[in-house]
N, CA, C and O atoms as a DFTB+ gen file, in Angstrom:
852 C
 N C O
     1  1      49.284      73.797      97.380
     2  2      50.209      73.381      98.433
     3  2      51.296      74.417      98.651
     4  3      51.701      74.669      99.785
     5  1      51.773      75.022      97.561
     6  2      52.809      76.053      97.696
     7  2      52.257      77.304      98.372
     8  3      52.952      77.945      99.160
     9  1      51.000      77.652      98.062
    10  2      50.388      78.814      98.706
    11  2      50.227      78.583     100.211
    12  3      50.450      79.495     101.007
    13  1      49.842      77.367     100.598
    14  2      49.713      77.057     102.021
    15  2      51.087      77.096     102.687
    16  3      51.215      77.546     103.825
    17  1      52.107      76.629     101.983
    18  2      53.466      76.711     102.518
    19  2      53.883      78.163     102.725
    20  3      54.606      78.482     103.669
    21  1      53.420      79.046     101.829
    22  2      53.700      80.471     101.996
    23  2      53.025      81.000     103.257
    24  3      53.632      81.759     104.012
    25  1      51.769      80.606     103.492
    26  2      51.076      81.021     104.711
    27  2      51.808      80.509     105.952
    28  3      51.892      81.207     106.962
    29  1      52.332      79.295     105.869
    30  2      53.082      78.732     106.993
    31  2      54.309      79.574     107.297
    32  3      54.638      79.803     108.461
    33  1      54.993      80.038     106.244
    34  2      56.158      80.897     106.443
    35  2      55.753      82.232     107.059
    36  3      56.449      82.746     107.934
    37  1      54.629      82.799     106.609
    38  2      54.156      84.062     107.167
    39  2      53.772      83.909     108.634
    40  3      53.905      84.848     109.418
    41  1      53.294      82.720     109.001
    42  2      52.840      82.489     110.375
    43  2      53.992      82.446     111.375
    44  3      53.761      82.295     112.574
    45  1      55.226      82.576     110.896
    46  2      56.347      82.703     111.831
    47  2      56.232      83.989     112.646
    48  3      56.768      84.087     113.750
    49  1      55.527      84.976     112.086
    50  2      55.309      86.231     112.796
    51  2      54.080      86.097     113.688
    52  3      52.985      85.885     113.167
    53  1      54.211      86.211     114.998
    54  2      53.053      86.052     115.902
    55  2      51.907      87.006     115.584
    56  3      50.742      86.680     115.816
    57  1      52.236      88.186     115.052
    58  2      51.207      89.185     114.785
    59  2      50.227      88.745     113.709
    60  3      49.110      89.257     113.643
    61  1      50.631      87.805     112.869
    62  2      49.763      87.416     111.755
    63  2      48.989      86.138     112.049
    64  3      48.128      85.751     111.259
    65  1      49.273      85.475     113.163
    66  2      48.639      84.189     113.453
    67  2      47.128      84.342     113.631
    68  3      46.356      83.597     113.027
    69  1      46.707      85.293     114.446
    70  2      45.265      85.458     114.675
    71  2      44.521      85.823     113.391
    72  3      43.471      85.237     113.125
    73  1      45.020      86.774     112.577
    74  2      44.361      87.030     111.285
    75  2      44.309      85.806     110.375
    76  3      43.353      85.635     109.618
    77  1      45.330      84.957     110.445
    78  2      45.309      83.743     109.623
    79  2      44.210      82.786     110.074
    80  3      43.523      82.192     109.243
    81  1      44.042      82.635     111.391
    82  2      42.932      81.815     111.888
    83  2      41.602      82.357     111.375
    84  3      40.743      81.593     110.935
    85  1      41.438      83.673     111.434
    86  2      40.200      84.288     110.962
    87  2      40.011      84.064     109.468
    88  3      38.894      83.837     109.004
    89  1      41.108      84.129     108.718
    90  2      41.023      83.912     107.273
    91  2      40.629      82.478     106.946
    92  3      39.843      82.244     106.029
    93  1      41.168      81.520     107.687
    94  2      40.808      80.113     107.469
    95  2      39.328      79.892     107.751
    96  3      38.640      79.187     107.012
    97  1      38.850      80.504     108.827
    98  2      37.433      80.384     109.155
    99  2      36.572      81.021     108.078
   100  3      35.568      80.443     107.661
   101  1      36.962      82.218     107.621
   102  2      36.186      82.915     106.613
   103  2      36.144      82.178     105.289
   104  3      35.137      82.211     104.581
   105  1      37.250      81.506     104.955
   106  2      37.302      80.762     103.688
   107  2      36.538      79.451     103.767
   108  3      36.175      78.881     102.737
   109  1      36.289      78.965     104.980
   110  2      35.562      77.703     105.127
   111  2      36.297      76.501     104.584
   112  3      35.666      75.532     104.161
   113  1      37.630      76.539     104.585
   114  2      38.412      75.434     104.022
   115  2      38.210      74.139     104.798
   116  3      38.256      73.050     104.226
   117  1      37.986      74.262     106.105
   118  2      37.810      73.082     106.951
   119  2      36.385      72.984     107.463
   120  3      35.824      71.893     107.560
   121  1      35.810      74.117     107.787
   122  2      34.500      74.121     108.430
   123  2      33.336      74.055     107.452
   124  3      32.182      73.989     107.874
   125  1      33.621      74.070     106.141
   126  2      32.549      73.902     105.161
   127  2      31.919      75.214     104.774
   128  3      32.528      76.008     104.056
   129  1      30.714      75.456     105.233
   130  2      30.015      76.670     104.851
   131  2      29.412      76.578     103.467
   132  3      29.253      77.588     102.783
   133  1      29.071      75.348     103.047
   134  2      28.409      75.179     101.762
   135  2      29.339      75.155     100.571
   136  3      28.880      75.219      99.430
   137  1      30.646      75.063     100.810
   138  2      31.579      75.032      99.690
   139  2      32.542      73.856      99.866
   140  3      32.729      73.338     100.967
   141  1      33.140      73.458      98.754
   142  2      34.107      72.372      98.812
   143  2      35.329      72.828      99.605
   144  3      35.787      73.960      99.451
   145  1      35.846      71.956     100.441
   146  2      36.984      72.328     101.268
   147  2      38.094      71.310     101.172
   148  3      38.193      70.566     100.197
   149  1      38.927      71.285     102.194
   150  2      40.103      70.420     102.170
   151  2      39.743      68.946     102.234
   152  3      40.445      68.114     101.658
   153  1      38.656      68.608     102.927
   154  2      38.252      67.199     102.977
   155  2      37.867      66.717     101.581
   156  3      38.241      65.615     101.180
   157  1      37.122      67.534     100.840
   158  2      36.759      67.172      99.467
   159  2      37.992      67.065      98.591
   160  3      38.097      66.151      97.773
   161  1      38.929      67.992      98.758
   162  2      40.167      67.955      97.988
   163  2      40.942      66.668      98.282
   164  3      41.491      66.038      97.379
   165  1      40.975      66.294      99.559
   166  2      41.681      65.081      99.962
   167  2      41.032      63.838      99.369
   168  3      41.714      62.983      98.804
   169  1      39.711      63.740      99.500
   170  2      39.010      62.524      99.084
   171  2      38.838      62.422      97.566
   172  3      38.947      61.335      96.999
   173  1      38.571      63.549      96.917
   174  2      38.186      63.511      95.510
   175  2      39.327      63.817      94.540
   176  3      39.262      63.437      93.371
   177  1      40.360      64.493      95.011
   178  2      41.458      64.867      94.115
   179  2      42.746      64.135      94.499
   180  3      43.292      63.367      93.707
   181  1      43.221      64.380      95.715
   182  2      44.510      63.807      96.094
   183  2      44.455      62.291      96.187
   184  3      45.371      61.616      95.719
   185  1      43.396      61.740      96.781
   186  2      43.312      60.282      96.913
   187  2      43.281      59.611      95.536
   188  3      43.877      58.551      95.349
   189  1      42.590      60.224      94.581
   190  2      42.545      59.653      93.234
   191  2      43.888      59.773      92.528
   192  3      44.289      58.882      91.779
   193  1      44.585      60.893      92.778
   194  2      45.903      61.089      92.170
   195  2      46.990      60.321      92.904
   196  3      48.103      60.177      92.398
   197  1      46.670      59.826      94.102
   198  2      47.594      59.072      94.939
   199  2      48.798      59.914      95.367
   200  3      49.886      59.391      95.607
   201  1      48.576      61.236      95.457
   202  2      49.594      62.179      95.916
   203  2      48.919      63.188      96.848
   204  3      47.777      63.581      96.608
   205  1      49.624      63.615      97.923
   206  2      48.974      64.371      98.986
   207  2      49.754      65.629      99.391
   208  3      49.988      65.851     100.579
   209  1      50.154      66.445      98.426
   210  2      50.946      67.631      98.783
   211  2      50.158      68.674      99.567
   212  3      50.698      69.272     100.497
   213  1      48.893      68.908      99.217
   214  2      48.103      69.915      99.920
   215  2      47.840      69.482     101.357
   216  3      47.929      70.292     102.279
   217  1      47.519      68.215     101.547
   218  2      47.271      67.709     102.900
   219  2      48.503      67.888     103.773
   220  3      48.400      68.383     104.895
   221  1      49.656      67.495     103.275
   222  2      50.877      67.612     104.073
   223  2      51.211      69.079     104.344
   224  3      51.675      69.419     105.432
   225  1      50.975      69.946     103.359
   226  2      51.249      71.358     103.539
   227  2      50.316      71.972     104.575
   228  3      50.737      72.805     105.378
   229  1      49.036      71.560     104.560
   230  2      48.093      72.116     105.521
   231  2      48.388      71.618     106.927
   232  3      48.210      72.367     107.887
   233  1      48.828      70.389     107.075
   234  2      49.244      69.901     108.391
   235  2      50.395      70.755     108.933
   236  3      50.454      71.057     110.125
   237  1      51.301      71.135     108.038
   238  2      52.396      72.014     108.454
   239  2      51.901      73.378     108.899
   240  3      52.418      73.950     109.859
   241  1      50.884      73.908     108.192
   242  2      50.310      75.195     108.587
   243  2      49.646      75.101     109.964
   244  3      49.852      75.970     110.812
   245  1      48.852      74.050     110.188
   246  2      48.216      73.878     111.494
   247  2      49.251      73.737     112.607
   248  3      49.068      74.259     113.707
   249  1      50.326      73.035     112.314
   250  2      51.382      72.862     113.311
   251  2      51.970      74.216     113.690
   252  3      52.200      74.495     114.867
   253  1      52.212      75.055     112.686
   254  2      52.779      76.367     112.955
   255  2      51.792      77.262     113.699
   256  3      52.176      77.939     114.653
   257  1      50.527      77.277     113.279
   258  2      49.531      78.129     113.917
   259  2      49.310      77.741     115.379
   260  3      49.211      78.603     116.252
   261  1      49.234      76.432     115.635
   262  2      48.986      75.981     117.011
   263  2      50.201      76.167     117.905
   264  3      50.081      76.083     119.127
   265  1      51.361      76.417     117.327
   266  2      52.520      76.786     118.144
   267  2      52.273      78.106     118.864
   268  3      52.762      78.319     119.974
   269  1      51.508      78.991     118.221
   270  2      51.261      80.316     118.786
   271  2      49.977      80.369     119.605
   272  3      49.981      80.845     120.741
   273  1      48.865      79.875     119.024
   274  2      47.601      79.943     119.755
   275  2      46.536      79.116     119.061
   276  3      46.597      78.860     117.859
   277  1      45.556      78.705     119.858
   278  2      44.278      78.230     119.344
   279  2      43.242      79.163     119.954
   280  3      42.932      79.030     121.138
   281  1      42.696      80.099     119.188
   282  2      41.754      81.063     119.779
   283  2      40.607      80.369     120.490
   284  3      40.001      79.443     119.951
   285  1      40.312      80.820     121.700
   286  2      39.259      80.187     122.488
   287  2      37.899      80.247     121.821
   288  3      37.100      79.320     121.955
   289  1      37.628      81.326     121.103
   290  2      36.335      81.469     120.441
   291  2      36.399      81.208     118.962
   292  3      35.606      81.765     118.203
   293  1      37.333      80.367     118.524
   294  2      37.515      80.102     117.099
   295  2      36.209      79.653     116.456
   296  3      35.628      78.644     116.855
   297  1      35.753      80.403     115.463
   298  2      34.532      80.056     114.746
   299  2      33.259      80.571     115.371
   300  3      32.176      80.342     114.832
   301  1      33.356      81.269     116.504
   302  2      32.152      81.757     117.184
   303  2      31.365      82.682     116.263
   304  3      31.935      83.537     115.584
   305  1      30.050      82.498     116.252
   306  2      29.182      83.314     115.417
   307  2      28.722      82.615     114.165
   308  3      27.661      82.928     113.626
   309  1      29.526      81.653     113.689
   310  2      29.143      80.916     112.486
   311  2      28.988      79.423     112.731
   312  3      28.406      78.712     111.911
   313  1      29.513      78.943     113.873
   314  2      29.415      77.519     114.223
   315  2      29.699      77.396     115.708
   316  3      30.015      78.383     116.371
   317  1      29.585      76.172     116.233
   318  2      29.987      75.942     117.621
   319  2      31.483      76.222     117.729
   320  3      32.275      75.606     117.016
   321  1      31.883      77.142     118.608
   322  2      33.289      77.535     118.654
   323  2      34.198      76.414     119.115
   324  3      33.798      75.530     119.873
   325  1      35.433      76.473     118.639
   326  2      36.419      75.497     119.056
   327  2      37.241      74.961     117.897
   328  3      37.018      75.314     116.738
   329  1      38.193      74.104     118.230
   330  2      39.148      73.539     117.269
   331  2      38.644      72.244     116.643
   332  3      39.317      71.666     115.791
   333  1      37.445      71.778     117.065
   334  2      36.994      70.447     116.719
   335  2      37.007      70.137     115.209
   336  3      37.434      69.042     114.845
   337  1      36.565      71.035     114.311
   338  2      36.612      70.697     112.878
   339  2      38.026      70.425     112.375
   340  3      38.228      69.576     111.506
   341  1      38.996      71.140     112.918
   342  2      40.385      70.948     112.507
   343  2      40.930      69.631     113.055
   344  3      41.660      68.915     112.371
   345  1      40.562      69.324     114.301
   346  2      40.966      68.040     114.871
   347  2      40.354      66.887     114.083
   348  3      41.019      65.880     113.839
   349  1      39.088      67.027     113.684
   350  2      38.432      65.978     112.903
   351  2      39.141      65.774     111.568
   352  3      39.280      64.642     111.103
   353  1      39.588      66.864     110.951
   354  2      40.337      66.739     109.698
   355  2      41.616      65.942     109.912
   356  3      41.891      64.986     109.187
   357  1      42.403      66.345     110.921
   358  2      43.702      65.703     111.157
   359  2      43.523      64.252     111.587
   360  3      44.182      63.354     111.062
   361  1      42.626      64.029     112.549
   362  2      42.474      62.686     113.112
   363  2      41.679      61.758     112.190
   364  3      42.150      60.679     111.830
   365  1      40.481      62.182     111.815
   366  2      39.559      61.278     111.111
   367  2      39.836      61.191     109.616
   368  3      39.884      60.097     109.054
   369  1      40.019      62.344     108.969
   370  2      40.154      62.345     107.511
   371  2      41.565      61.992     107.061
   372  3      41.750      61.367     106.017
   373  1      42.560      62.392     107.847
   374  2      43.948      62.151     107.438
   375  2      44.524      60.909     108.116
   376  3      44.857      59.934     107.443
   377  1      44.642      60.942     109.454
   378  2      45.388      59.877     110.124
   379  2      44.674      58.530     110.098
   380  3      45.289      57.521     109.751
   381  1      43.400      58.491     110.454
   382  2      42.717      57.200     110.535
   383  2      42.596      56.522     109.182
   384  3      42.468      55.300     109.118
   385  1      42.633      57.288     108.098
   386  2      42.464      56.710     106.769
   387  2      43.783      56.478     106.028
   388  3      43.793      55.878     104.954
   389  1      44.900      56.956     106.603
   390  2      46.151      56.874     105.850
   391  2      46.581      55.436     105.530
   392  3      47.157      55.222     104.464
   393  1      46.329      54.424     106.407
   394  2      46.806      53.080     106.052
   395  2      46.086      52.489     104.835
   396  3      46.657      51.666     104.120
   397  1      44.840      52.904     104.599
   398  2      44.046      52.306     103.525
   399  2      44.232      53.008     102.184
   400  3      43.742      52.522     101.165
   401  1      44.925      54.129     102.167
   402  2      45.081      54.867     100.917
   403  2      46.212      54.282     100.085
   404  3      47.090      53.590     100.600
   405  1      46.173      54.573      98.786
   406  2      47.228      54.160      97.861
   407  2      48.118      55.359      97.569
   408  3      47.628      56.478      97.416
   409  1      49.428      55.126      97.492
   410  2      50.389      56.214      97.335
   411  2      51.258      55.958      96.108
   412  3      51.851      54.890      95.960
   413  1      51.319      56.962      95.233
   414  2      52.193      56.854      94.061
   415  2      53.644      56.698      94.501
   416  3      54.393      55.896      93.944
   417  1      54.027      57.478      95.510
   418  2      55.337      57.344      96.157
   419  2      55.104      56.641      97.491
   420  3      54.534      57.243      98.401
   421  1      55.527      55.385      97.634
   422  2      55.247      54.648      98.875
   423  2      55.748      55.361     100.131
   424  3      55.176      55.199     101.209
   425  1      56.807      56.141      99.994
   426  2      57.344      56.832     101.151
   427  2      56.441      57.933     101.667
   428  3      56.532      58.316     102.834
   429  1      55.548      58.459     100.792
   430  2      54.674      59.541     101.230
   431  2      53.679      59.055     102.279
   432  3      53.186      59.849     103.080
   433  1      53.383      57.768     102.280
   434  2      52.482      57.212     103.287
   435  2      52.968      57.564     104.678
   436  3      52.178      57.985     105.524
   437  1      54.255      57.398     104.924
   438  2      54.797      57.636     106.260
   439  2      55.033      59.107     106.515
   440  3      55.061      59.530     107.671
   441  1      55.208      59.912     105.457
   442  2      55.303      61.360     105.642
   443  2      53.972      61.926     106.133
   444  3      53.942      62.794     107.005
   445  1      52.869      61.427     105.564
   446  2      51.538      61.850     106.007
   447  2      51.310      61.424     107.460
   448  3      50.851      62.220     108.279
   449  1      51.631      60.176     107.771
   450  2      51.423      59.672     109.136
   451  2      52.254      60.446     110.145
   452  3      51.763      60.797     111.218
   453  1      53.511      60.714     109.807
   454  2      54.389      61.422     110.742
   455  2      53.874      62.829     111.015
   456  3      53.854      63.266     112.165
   457  1      53.456      63.543     109.971
   458  2      52.972      64.913     110.159
   459  2      51.721      64.936     111.030
   460  3      51.591      65.786     111.911
   461  1      50.801      64.005     110.787
   462  2      49.562      63.957     111.579
   463  2      49.854      63.579     113.027
   464  3      49.329      64.204     113.949
   465  1      50.682      62.570     113.233
   466  2      50.973      62.108     114.591
   467  2      51.727      63.149     115.400
   468  3      51.461      63.315     116.590
   469  1      52.654      63.846     114.782
   470  2      53.402      64.866     115.504
   471  2      52.480      65.992     115.956
   472  3      52.635      66.527     117.054
   473  1      51.516      66.352     115.102
   474  2      50.561      67.397     115.484
   475  2      49.635      66.906     116.598
   476  3      49.362      67.640     117.548
   477  1      49.149      65.661     116.483
   478  2      48.273      65.117     117.521
   479  2      48.998      65.029     118.858
   480  3      48.422      65.336     119.902
   481  1      50.255      64.611     118.826
   482  2      51.006      64.513     120.076
   483  2      51.196      65.883     120.711
   484  3      51.080      66.026     121.928
   485  1      51.484      66.881     119.901
   486  2      51.674      68.225     120.458
   487  2      50.393      68.711     121.126
   488  3      50.434      69.283     122.215
   489  1      49.262      68.484     120.475
   490  2      47.991      68.925     121.045
   491  2      47.707      68.226     122.376
   492  3      47.216      68.848     123.318
   493  1      48.019      66.930     122.447
   494  2      47.795      66.209     123.694
   495  2      48.761      66.667     124.776
   496  3      48.373      66.806     125.936
   497  1      50.007      66.901     124.409
   498  2      51.022      67.298     125.391
   499  2      50.706      68.658     126.010
   500  3      51.124      68.939     127.134
   501  1      49.974      69.501     125.288
   502  2      49.644      70.834     125.791
   503  2      48.406      70.834     126.688
   504  3      48.028      71.871     127.233
   505  1      47.781      69.671     126.836
   506  2      46.534      69.594     127.591
   507  2      46.774      69.079     129.003
   508  3      47.467      68.080     129.197
   509  1      46.198      69.761     129.988
   510  2      46.209      69.307     131.379
   511  2      44.781      68.949     131.769
   512  3      43.922      69.830     131.783
   513  1      44.493      67.678     132.089
   514  2      43.120      67.285     132.429
   515  2      42.579      68.067     133.630
   516  3      43.282      68.298     134.614
   517  1      41.301      68.467     133.516
   518  2      40.602      69.150     134.594
   519  2      39.308      68.400     134.873
   520  3      38.666      67.933     133.932
   521  1      38.903      68.267     136.136
   522  2      37.667      67.529     136.447
   523  2      36.452      68.058     135.690
   524  3      35.601      67.277     135.264
   525  1      36.364      69.379     135.520
   526  2      35.190      69.941     134.866
   527  2      35.091      69.562     133.388
   528  3      34.004      69.598     132.811
   529  1      36.229      69.198     132.771
   530  2      36.186      68.785     131.365
   531  2      35.393      67.501     131.174
   532  3      34.847      67.253     130.099
   533  1      35.333      66.683     132.228
   534  2      34.712      65.372     132.101
   535  2      33.246      65.371     132.528
   536  3      32.619      64.316     132.622
   537  1      32.717      66.545     132.781
   538  2      31.306      66.662     133.118
   539  2      30.497      66.944     131.851
   540  3      30.953      67.666     130.964
   541  1      29.318      66.380     131.774
   542  2      28.482      66.587     130.600
   543  2      28.811      65.684     129.445
   544  3      28.421      65.955     128.310
   545  1      29.538      64.592     129.723
   546  2      29.811      63.614     128.675
   547  2      30.738      64.096     127.587
   548  3      30.732      63.560     126.479
   549  1      31.547      65.116     127.896
   550  2      32.504      65.579     126.905
   551  2      31.886      66.383     125.780
   552  3      32.480      66.514     124.711
   553  1      30.683      66.928     126.012
   554  2      30.007      67.681     124.965
   555  2      30.171      69.186     125.132
   556  3      29.572      69.958     124.383
   557  1      30.976      69.615     126.105
   558  2      31.125      71.038     126.345
   559  2      31.730      71.756     125.151
   560  3      32.524      71.188     124.402
   561  1      31.341      73.012     124.989
   562  2      31.834      73.815     123.879
   563  2      33.238      74.309     124.188
   564  3      33.522      74.733     125.309
   565  1      34.103      74.253     123.208
   566  2      35.428      74.828     123.348
   567  2      36.409      74.010     124.153
   568  3      37.412      74.553     124.615
   569  1      36.163      72.726     124.340
   570  2      37.107      71.886     125.060
   571  2      38.421      71.792     124.286
   572  3      38.433      71.785     123.055
   573  1      39.509      71.721     125.020
   574  2      40.832      71.592     124.402
   575  2      40.873      70.307     123.574
   576  3      40.349      69.281     124.008
   577  1      41.495      70.348     122.376
   578  2      41.555      69.124     121.558
   579  2      42.240      67.967     122.268
   580  3      41.953      66.806     121.977
   581  1      43.141      68.267     123.195
   582  2      43.799      67.199     123.939
   583  2      42.827      66.361     124.742
   584  3      43.070      65.175     124.966
   585  1      41.722      66.965     125.184
   586  2      40.704      66.219     125.918
   587  2      40.127      65.102     125.051
   588  3      40.014      63.960     125.496
   589  1      39.765      65.432     123.825
   590  2      39.176      64.439     122.929
   591  2      40.183      63.336     122.593
   592  3      39.820      62.162     122.522
   593  1      41.445      63.713     122.388
   594  2      42.471      62.711     122.098
   595  2      42.663      61.771     123.282
   596  3      42.788      60.558     123.110
   597  1      42.684      62.339     124.483
   598  2      42.862      61.519     125.680
   599  2      41.724      60.520     125.833
   600  3      41.951      59.358     126.170
   601  1      40.496      60.978     125.584
   602  2      39.343      60.082     125.689
   603  2      39.438      58.937     124.688
   604  3      39.139      57.791     125.026
   605  1      39.850      59.237     123.461
   606  2      39.971      58.196     122.433
   607  2      41.073      57.188     122.790
   608  3      40.922      55.989     122.554
   609  1      42.166      57.676     123.354
   610  2      43.280      56.784     123.676
   611  2      42.958      55.854     124.829
   612  3      43.571      54.795     124.964
   613  1      42.000      56.239     125.663
   614  2      41.638      55.404     126.799
   615  2      40.393      54.575     126.517
   616  3      39.680      54.175     127.437
   617  1      40.141      54.322     125.239
   618  2      39.092      53.411     124.811
   619  2      39.656      52.525     123.703
   620  3      40.721      52.801     123.149
   621  1      38.928      51.465     123.392
   622  2      39.327      50.645     122.244
   623  2      38.804      51.342     120.993
   624  3      37.836      50.900     120.375
   625  1      39.460      52.431     120.637
   626  2      39.002      53.298     119.560
   627  2      39.815      53.058     118.294
   628  3      40.858      52.404     118.314
   629  1      39.312      53.600     117.203
   630  2      40.046      53.519     115.943
   631  2      41.352      54.297     116.027
   632  3      42.341      53.918     115.400
   633  1      41.363      55.386     116.800
   634  2      42.603      56.143     116.971
   635  2      43.664      55.281     117.637
   636  3      44.795      55.205     117.157
   637  1      43.306      54.627     118.748
   638  2      44.273      53.784     119.447
   639  2      44.756      52.654     118.549
   640  3      45.950      52.359     118.513
   641  1      43.838      52.019     117.823
   642  2      44.231      50.913     116.935
   643  2      45.186      51.389     115.838
   644  3      46.129      50.679     115.490
   645  1      44.950      52.576     115.296
   646  2      45.804      53.071     114.215
   647  2      47.174      53.469     114.739
   648  3      48.183      53.259     114.067
   649  1      47.214      54.045     115.943
   650  2      48.511      54.372     116.548
   651  2      49.318      53.093     116.772
   652  3      50.510      53.049     116.470
   653  1      48.673      52.062     117.298
   654  2      49.371      50.788     117.526
   655  2      49.776      50.132     116.209
   656  3      50.802      49.455     116.142
   657  1      48.972      50.330     115.158
   658  2      49.334      49.827     113.817
   659  2      50.653      50.446     113.362
   660  3      51.510      49.748     112.821
   661  1      50.821      51.750     113.577
   662  2      52.059      52.418     113.163
   663  2      53.248      51.817     113.901
   664  3      54.283      51.549     113.292
   665  1      53.109      51.605     115.204
   666  2      54.208      51.033     115.994
   667  2      54.538      49.625     115.497
   668  3      55.709      49.270     115.363
   669  1      53.509      48.828     115.225
   670  2      53.730      47.451     114.783
   671  2      54.360      47.407     113.396
   672  3      55.270      46.615     113.150
   673  1      53.874      48.261     112.485
   674  2      54.454      48.309     111.141
   675  2      55.907      48.757     111.189
   676  3      56.741      48.238     110.446
   677  1      56.217      49.709     112.053
   678  2      57.603      50.156     112.188
   679  2      58.494      49.014     112.649
   680  3      59.598      48.827     112.138
   681  1      58.005      48.256     113.619
   682  2      58.792      47.111     114.101
   683  2      59.015      46.100     112.979
   684  3      60.133      45.620     112.791
   685  1      57.967      45.777     112.238
   686  2      58.088      44.793     111.168
   687  2      59.061      45.244     110.088
   688  3      59.902      44.465     109.639
   689  1      58.946      46.506     109.668
   690  2      59.780      46.993     108.576
   691  2      61.227      47.199     109.008
   692  3      62.150      46.874     108.261
   693  1      61.429      47.733     110.202
   694  2      62.795      47.975     110.663
   695  2      63.520      46.679     110.996
   696  3      64.745      46.606     110.897
   697  1      62.769      45.660     111.390
   698  2      63.382      44.364     111.697
   699  2      63.911      43.656     110.461
   700  3      64.658      42.685     110.588
   701  1      63.543      44.118     109.263
   702  2      64.077      43.509     108.041
   703  2      65.511      43.960     107.784
   704  3      66.243      43.320     107.029
   705  1      65.913      45.074     108.419
   706  2      67.257      45.641     108.223
   707  2      67.559      45.878     106.748
   708  3      68.704      45.764     106.312
   709  1      66.520      46.209     105.985
   710  2      66.664      46.483     104.552
   711  2      66.155      47.886     104.265
   712  3      65.240      48.359     104.940
   713  1      66.734      48.560     103.274
   714  2      66.230      49.896     102.923
   715  2      64.837      49.814     102.300
   716  3      64.510      48.841     101.620
   717  1      64.031      50.830     102.533
   718  2      62.701      50.899     101.940
   719  2      62.310      52.370     101.846
   720  3      62.845      53.190     102.592
   721  1      61.382      52.728     100.943
   722  2      60.991      54.127     100.777
   723  2      60.353      54.692     102.040
   724  3      59.492      54.061     102.654
   725  1      60.785      55.881     102.414
   726  2      60.176      56.561     103.550
   727  2      60.659      56.104     104.904
   728  3      59.958      56.291     105.899
   729  1      61.849      55.502     104.974
   730  2      62.325      54.970     106.252
   731  2      62.440      56.064     107.309
   732  3      62.029      55.869     108.452
   733  1      62.997      57.214     106.932
   734  2      63.145      58.305     107.902
   735  2      61.796      58.776     108.410
   736  3      61.635      59.032     109.603
   737  1      60.814      58.893     107.506
   738  2      59.476      59.323     107.919
   739  2      58.789      58.258     108.766
   740  3      58.045      58.585     109.691
   741  1      59.034      56.983     108.454
   742  2      58.479      55.914     109.288
   743  2      59.016      56.008     110.709
   744  3      58.263      55.876     111.673
   745  1      60.318      56.237     110.835
   746  2      60.914      56.370     112.170
   747  2      60.314      57.564     112.911
   748  3      60.063      57.492     114.114
   749  1      60.082      58.672     112.182
   750  2      59.467      59.846     112.811
   751  2      58.033      59.546     113.234
   752  3      57.598      59.965     114.307
   753  1      57.298      58.818     112.387
   754  2      55.914      58.464     112.718
   755  2      55.859      57.551     113.933
   756  3      55.027      57.746     114.819
   757  1      56.735      56.559     113.983
   758  2      56.747      55.633     115.112
   759  2      57.146      56.339     116.402
   760  3      56.583      56.067     117.462
   761  1      58.114      57.244     116.311
   762  2      58.531      58.006     117.487
   763  2      57.370      58.845     118.020
   764  3      57.137      58.898     119.228
   765  1      56.638      59.505     117.106
   766  2      55.488      60.316     117.520
   767  2      54.374      59.447     118.080
   768  3      53.690      59.845     119.023
   769  1      54.185      58.258     117.504
   770  2      53.150      57.343     118.011
   771  2      53.468      56.899     119.431
   772  3      52.587      56.890     120.290
   773  1      54.708      56.532     119.682
   774  2      55.106      56.120     121.031
   775  2      54.998      57.284     122.011
   776  3      54.593      57.098     123.159
   777  1      55.361      58.482     121.559
   778  2      55.236      59.658     122.419
   779  2      53.772      59.939     122.741
   780  3      53.446      60.324     123.864
   781  1      52.894      59.751     121.768
   782  2      51.462      59.962     121.992
   783  2      50.932      58.983     123.034
   784  3      50.171      59.367     123.922
   785  1      51.331      57.725     122.924
   786  2      50.903      56.726     123.903
   787  2      51.442      57.043     125.291
   788  3      50.730      56.907     126.286
   789  1      52.692      57.464     125.355
   790  2      53.303      57.768     126.645
   791  2      52.636      58.986     127.287
   792  3      52.311      58.964     128.474
   793  1      52.437      60.034     126.511
   794  2      51.810      61.242     127.039
   795  2      50.367      60.968     127.449
   796  3      49.865      61.561     128.404
   797  1      49.701      60.067     126.726
   798  2      48.328      59.727     127.052
   799  2      48.182      58.781     128.219
   800  3      47.062      58.441     128.599
   801  1      49.307      58.339     128.808
   802  2      49.245      57.471     129.976
   803  2      48.982      56.025     129.630
   804  3      48.413      55.285     130.432
   805  1      49.400      55.607     128.418
   806  2      49.219      54.218     127.998
   807  2      50.505      53.464     128.276
   808  3      51.577      53.891     127.848
   809  1      50.415      52.336     128.993
   810  2      51.592      51.570     129.360
   811  2      52.148      50.855     128.151
   812  3      51.506      50.807     127.102
   813  1      53.341      50.298     128.292
   814  2      53.986      49.576     127.199
   815  2      53.215      48.337     126.802
   816  3      53.433      47.801     125.715
   817  1      52.311      47.864     127.660
   818  2      51.492      46.706     127.342
   819  2      50.183      47.086     126.661
   820  3      49.352      46.231     126.356
   821  1      50.017      48.399     126.427
   822  2      48.829      48.865     125.730
   823  2      47.619      49.032     126.627
   824  3      46.504      49.211     126.138
   825  1      47.831      48.975     127.967
   826  2      46.714      49.163     128.894
   827  2      46.779      50.557     129.470
   828  3      47.872      51.017     129.802
   829  1      45.659      51.257     129.609
   830  2      45.670      52.596     130.182
   831  2      46.178      52.562     131.622
   832  3      45.782      51.708     132.415
   833  1      47.059      53.504     131.944
   834  2      47.478      53.687     133.315
   835  2      46.420      54.520     134.037
   836  3      45.620      55.208     133.402
   837  1      46.421      54.454     135.342
   838  2      45.480      55.240     136.123
   839  2      45.921      56.692     136.090
   840  3      47.054      57.013     136.448
   841  1      45.012      57.577     135.654
   842  2      45.319      58.997     135.609
   843  2      44.781      59.658     136.869
   844  3      43.629      59.448     137.248
   845  1      45.611      60.448     137.506
   846  2      45.139      61.190     138.677
   847  2      44.501      62.484     138.229
   848  3      44.800      62.987     137.146
   849  1      43.629      63.024     139.048
   850  2      42.982      64.296     138.745
   851  2      43.932      65.452     138.979
   852  3      43.560      66.608     138.776
């Protein structure tokens, strides 16, 4: 986790962002390549230890890298190019499973949720829908990650249900007016969840608004 935090600090320099993307691809930390990666570390080590420092640190690295660029041909030559493996890590392995995990520090639950939601919201906010993105059933290579998030939010998906779970849990816990572990992170997670719904065109009643082309 400390080494990943070091990479995050180095990524403040725009000149090193592209080499870092290439290094992540070469190491196969997310994309596999026949070796154990971050998903295995999350499921087999951190989940058993009930502590998630590497996951939170890697979310911070992705947040920093995506501030500068997501290479259009990321992974080309070794897999179908695009950001999809990284989005699957953040959305499926981290965010969708965070409510069911056990945490040694109860406050870390909301730190994980806040980091994932803030990254997902940023990716969606950077996406402008285009008619051609919706041709071919969303199977096109290299589609912006915001496209996939938008599609999930406009269905009765596990992503939408988990985002609404965060909002509901925040309401329940904050309505107690009592201190609890991770309150600041819970507020950050709920704020990011509401921002994600708003950016995705979801009304306050939880129904999709009509999106114009």
